[in-house]
N, C-alpha and C positions, 0 to 999 in steps of 0.2 A: 344652274337650273336643277341637273341632273341629281347632285349633291344634297338640295332642298328637297326633291320627290323621295330620297333612297332616305334621308332624316325621318320624313312624313312617315314614310312606310314603316320604319323600323319603331316608332313613337307607338305606332297603331295596332302591330302587332303584340309589341309588350304588352298595352293597353288591353286587348284582347287576351292575351294569356296570362294577365292578371286576375280578370275577371270568371276565366273559366277555372283558374286553380281555387279564387275563391270559393266556388260552388262544389268542387271537389274537396276541397278541407271542411265545408259544411257538411257535406254527406260521407265525408272518409268513415270507412269501415261499413257504412250502408248498402251499398251498392257497387258490386265488382264493377273493375275499372271497363272492362271489354263491354258491360251490359251499360254502364253509365254515357258509354260514349253515345250508344242509340238516344238514351233518353235524353242528354245534352240537343244532340242534331234535331232528335224530332221535335224538342219543344221550342227550336228557334225556328223550326218550321212550321209548327202552330201559331208561331209571332208572328212571323212573317205573311202569312197569307193571310191572316187577319187585318194586318195592318196595310197590306198591299189593297184588300180589296175595298177598305176603307178610305182609303186614298183615293181610290177611282172613283167612289160613290162619290165622295166628297168634293172631289175637282169638277165633276159633274154637275154636280147642285151648284156650285158656287158660279159655275159658268154660265147659269141658267138666272143668277140674280138672288141665287138662293144665300145671302151673305151667312156665314156663322152657322152652317149646317154640320151636325155631328151624329155620322151615322149609328156610333156608338149610341148613343142617346134617344134613338128611333125605339120605338115599341116593336116587338116582334111581328104581329098583325100587320103593321103598316108597312113593313119591310119586305111582306108578302109578294107585293105587288110586283119588285124589281128581282125576283126569283127568275124567272124564265130568259131577260135578259143577261144578268150576271153570270149564268149558268153558259148560255151561248157565248158570251166574251171572254169569261175568267175562265169558264168548265168546272167551277162549284159553287156555292153558297155556303154563307155563314147568319145565323141569325144574330141581330147586335147581341141579344143577352151571351151568347157563345161566344163573342171576341174573346181573344186572348187577355184583353186588358181588363174586360168586366168578368171575366171568371177569375181574374186572381183578385179583384178590388171585394169580391165575395168571399174570396178564398177562406179568409180568418175565420169566417163565422160558418161555412160550409163544412159541416160533419159528414159530409159524403161526399168530398171534393174528387175522390177517385171513381167514385159512380159517375157524377157532373163530366167529368171530363171523357170516360168511357163512352156517354152519351155523345158528347159534342162530337169526337173524333168519328162515331158512326155514323151521324147526322151531315158531317162533311162528304165520308165517302160516297153515302148514301143519293146524296143531291146530285151525284156527275152520273147514277145508273141512267141506262137508256138512252144515255147521251153521247155524242164523239168522243168525251171527256172520259167514259167510263174505264177504259183501260189504263187509264193513266193515274186513277186515284183508287183504284183498287188496294187495298190492302197496304195503304201506304203508312198508316199509324201501327201495323201489327208489331213491331220492335218496341213498341212504347205500352208494355202490359201493366196500365196503371192497378192492376191486383195482384203482382207478382208480388211471392213469398221475399225478393231480393230487394225491394222497397223496404220491407219491413214486417216483421211477425204479427205486427195489429194491424187494423183499419187505421186506426189512430196516428201509430208511426207511418203507414205508408203517407197516410195525406201529410203527415209533418214534413215527409222529405220530398214529396210533390210539390207542397208550396214553397218549401225552399230552392228546390230547383226553379219554379217559375219566376220566382223573386230574383232568382240570380240572372236567368234570362233576361228578365225585365230591365236589369240594370248594365246590362249590354248596350255601346254603345254601337250598334250596328249601323245606323244611317242608311243612306242611300245605295245601292250596289255601285251605281253610275259615277258614285262622287268618292267611293274608297280607291285608295292606289294600292288596298291589297284585296283580295277576295276573303271576304269575311269568313262565309262558309268555309272554304277549302282550308284557310288558314286555321281556322278551329279546328277543323279535320287532322288536319296534318298535327298539330298541335297534342289534342286529343290521342294520335298514334302513340307519338312519340312520352307522351305519360304511362300510356299503358301496354302499348303492344306488345313489350317481351315479358311485364310480369304477368300479362293472359296468355304466354305460351303460343303466339300470334306471330306472322309475318306481317308489319306494317306493308312492307313492298306489296304484299300481295294486292292491298285493297287501297293503295294511294302512290299517286306518282307527284313527287316532290313539284310546287310550282314552277321554279325555276327549269327543272327539266321538262315540264310543259309547254314553258315558253318557247325553249329550245327547237321541241321537236316540232311545235305548231309554227315557228317562225318559218323554219324550213320547208316544211310543206307549203305552208299558203304564200310562199316566196313567187312575186311577180304579177301576182293574181290582186287584183280589188274586190271581186267577189268571185263566189263559187256556188255550186249549183247545191252540195249537199257535205257534209261531214260524218266520217264515220269512224268507229272503234270498235272491232269487231271483241276486246276483252275490255269495255268500258270502266268495271271498279265503279268509282261515285262519281265519273263524268268531269273530272279535271281537266282533261284534254281535250274533249269536246266542246266545254265551257271556254277552255282558253282563245280557240278558234274563233268564237262568242266576242271575245272581249278586242282581239287582234283587226280583226275583220269589220265586227259589226253586225250585231244579233239581222240586220235586215239586209246586209250583206252575202247574207247564206241563204240561197233565195230557196231552199227547199225544206229545209232544218239540217236536224242531227237526229244521227242514228247510232244505235249501241246495242249491245248484247254482252247480259252476264248470267254466269252462273250460280254464283254466291248469290241466295233470297234476300240476305240481310243489305249487301251492298247494292244490291238491283234497287230495294226499297229506296235507301240513299240516293242513288243515281236519279232518281225520277224526282225525289225532294229536292235535291241539287238545281235540277234543271229550274222547277217554280221558284226556288229561291235566287235566281238568277233572272227571275221576270221573263223564260223561256212560255210563252202561250203552248199551251197540250197540244196546238194545231201544228207545232212547229218543232216536235221531236217526237220520236218513237223509240222507245228504252225496251228491249225485250228481253225476255227469263230464260235462259235454257244453256246447252251446250253447243256454241257456235260450229266446233268443228262436225258435229256429228247433225245437228238440227238448226243449221241456221236459218233465222226468221226472217230476213231482206234480201232474198235470192231472187224476187220477183220487180226488186227494184232498177232502176239505170244505174251504171257504174258512177261511185265516187270521186269527184276531183280531189277530195284531201281524205287521207286518212291515216290516224296519228293513233299508236298503241304502244302499249306496256303488258304485252300478255306474260301469263306464269310462265315460270322458267322451268324448263324440262319436268312437265308433268306428264303422268301416263295417259294415254288415250286407247283407243281400240284398235286404230292401224290395220295393218293387214290380217287381224283376226275378222275384220269384217271383211267381204269379200265386195260388198257395194263400194267401198271407197276408193277403191283402185281405178274404178269407172267415172267418177266423179269429177264432174269438170274442171272442179278447183285444183285437183290434185294429179289428175290423168297425166296433162301434158310433159310433168318431168318422167312420166314411167316408172317413178317407185314412191313409196310412201313414209313418209318419216318415223323414226323408229317405235315402236310402241312404249319404249320408256320415254321418251323424248319429243314431247308434240312440237317442240319449238318450229320445226320448218313448215309444220304443218298450216300454222296460223300465217307463216310467210307466204305459202302459198295460195292461204284463202284471200290475202288482201291482197295478192296481186292479181288473183282476178275478179275482185270486184273493183278494182282499179279503172280509171276512166284513162283513157290513150292520151287525154293532156294534164291528169291528175298525176301527184307527190304521195307517195305513201314514204312515213318516217316512223321508224319502228325500233323500240327498243329491243337489245338480243342479247341473251347469254354467251359469254364469248366462246363457250367450245364450238357453236355451231360452224364458226368461219375457221374450224381447221380438222374438226373429227373426219373420220373415212367415213366407209360405208354409204347408208341411203343419204345422209347427210350432206356427202361430197358429192353424190350424183344430182341431189336438187342444187347444189351451188354451180356445180358445171351446165344444167338446164338455165338457170339464171343467167350467167354471166354468157354462154353461147350466144343468148337472143337478147344480150345487151340490156338488161333491165335494171342490175345494179348500178346507181348513180355517184354514191359515196358509203362509205364505212368510216366511221367516227368513233375513233378510241374516246371512252369517258374516264374520270377518275375514278377510284375507288371509292366504297364506302359514302355513295349519295342517296343511298336510298333506306328508309325504315325496315329492320329486319334481315338485311344482308349485305356485308362488306365487298361482294363481287364489284370489279372495274366491268361496269358493260358495255355494250357498244350500241350504236346506233347505225342500222342498214336505211339507206335513202332508195326506193325504188322509182322508175319511171318507166313508162312505155315509146315515151317519143324522144329518146335523146339524140342529141345531135352529134355526138361524136360516140367512137366506142371505145375511152377508156373510163376506168373506175377511179374516184377519187377518193385518197386515202388521209385520214386527219390524225393525227396524234394529240388530242387534248385531256391526256392524261394530267398535265400539269394546271389544266385551267380550272383551280378552283383556289378558295379560301377556307381555313379551319374554322367551325363554328363547333364548341362544345365537342362532342362524339363524331360530328359529322362533318363531312365536307358539304361545300355548296358553292353553285355557281353565282357568280356576281354577274351584274348588266355586263360587265365590260367583257367577262369571258363567252357571255352567249353571244356577246356582240361579233366577239373576234371569231367564234366557231361559224356562226352564222354566216358570216361576211365570206371567209374564206371557203365555205359548201357553195353559197349561190355564185361567186365568182370563178367557182374553181380554180382558186389561185394555187401558187405551188410555193414553198418558202421552207428552205433547208431545216432539217429537224423536225417540220412540224406538218407540211403537206407535200403529198403528190401525187400527179397526174399518173398511173400505169397503164399501160396497154393492153389488148385482150392478150396479145401475145405470150406476154410476162406471167401475166397469170394463170393462163394454160400452161405454159414450163413450171411451175410451181404449183401444181397440180390441184389447181383451182384452189388455193388457199386464199383466205380474203382476211387474215389477220394483219392488223394494221403495221406490226412490228417485221412483218417481211418484207415490206415496201418503204417506210419510213425510217432512216435511221436516226438512230437518239444520239442525241448530243453527249460527246465525252467532259462529263464535268470534273474528271479528275484534274489534279493540278498539273499543268503542265511546266516540264525541267528542263533548262538548257543545259543538254549536255555537255557543251563546250566550258562553260563557265562551271559546271559541277564538277568536272575534271580538273580544271585551273584550280579550285576550291579544295581537291584532293591531293593535287599533288604540292600545294603552299603547305596543308596539312601534314604530308607525310616527308617533307624538308623540315618542318617545325618541329615534327615527332623526332626526326634524327639529329638534330640539334639541339635539343633538350636531352635525347639519351647521352651524345656526348657530354653535354655538362654533369650528368649524373654519373656518368662513366670516371670522369677527372673527378668529381669530390670523393666518389667510394674508393677511388685509387687513394686520395690523398688520405682519408680516414684509414686507410689498411697500411700504411708506410710502416718500415720498422722502428722502436724508437731510437734508436743510433742515428740514422737520416734523417729522425727528425729533428737532432739536435744539431745537426752540421749546417754552418751558416750557407 
């Protein structure tokens, strides 16, 4: 069964990748790769909310006995009566004439397609103004600039490219999110990163956590729970980690919803789009824009039972340049701030501060924070002395776009049953896929089961008591505690000595025979003739 699912998953991925590549090929040379990503994902969102709204209305009408009802064929003035109910339910409203399918249908004859799309996007955002969903829709289409010269130097060229883009999106077999074995939007995003991140000079790892890593983190964080109060990511990127919890637990099993903060405005918009694409209602998520470390937006919330995050590695922050931060209740307990040049530990302390007593945080970390001295060592001491570190997992190298670093996972808990830290060396848990390494389902299961069961296995995992970590000056590198298997060929010394002795004896015998032959060759001529 697992093999069948994996085969289907790869087939869906390949089909999606072919569709995206076809659009890219069609627009090659017209739209810069990095900008192209936003256009593709934004147009996917437009198609999705159009179909989502239509399906919702049509299901309601059919249930009421109105067989064959099509929202797309309804006159705009007739649809107006449903506006208020739809905004209360879905958070937005789209006129039938402004649905993706209808705008595309008229696209060939529409000489002002760019202006049409600009008007449609404006109407969708305006439909949420003054309602509970206003913040969730404001600026969502900002990165799809239909009048940009990046789309073409003339209106005709821009419209031609927009039409090609819409036709390509329309041809994608996205289906129903719940029925897909892959996360279509997430996979499209990941594939676009692979296509363009390096050529655009940007770090893909900064914007996206591979789905397999997301699944590993989330499985660890939700272990033993059938439902949780909330899920939080302090550096949420495009939201892939938050949405893994929705898929693993079920949206309804996250009672109060999904929370995150993102500093990059483009990625912040993509994250909100991602929520809608996964049918997360506007009332079930709160994604904020801003710097989590200095301007946290969810501090009035009750602590989170699940925190999953892949914060940026070794970025600069204000640190002790800001005298207020040392008294911040998130950072003050450690008695020291993370270095100004490396904010990694600040994200760790922030997550710990907002973690519920019965919660789990799983955080991807830059490996240097596990062994460096100074302020980072003092923060590690605080974490270990207070028994907050549940596990440290060494991951394989080359898992993330934009970096080949072998990252780690730090698992935090406030209610541990023992005073030991589990160290797991999962550096060999991967398969090679093109230029990157990838975690398989078997790899994920192996790591997750070991972490949850706190099991020990030679050369793989080990429970280390507090005293030993303290003796090692709070070094949390996995290699310090888990012995690596010696893969060198083992040699039988006794057998080798016997073989050497035989070789030496044979060599002596050969030398005697050679000396005998040489002696015969060198005999004087008169001796050769003697009988």
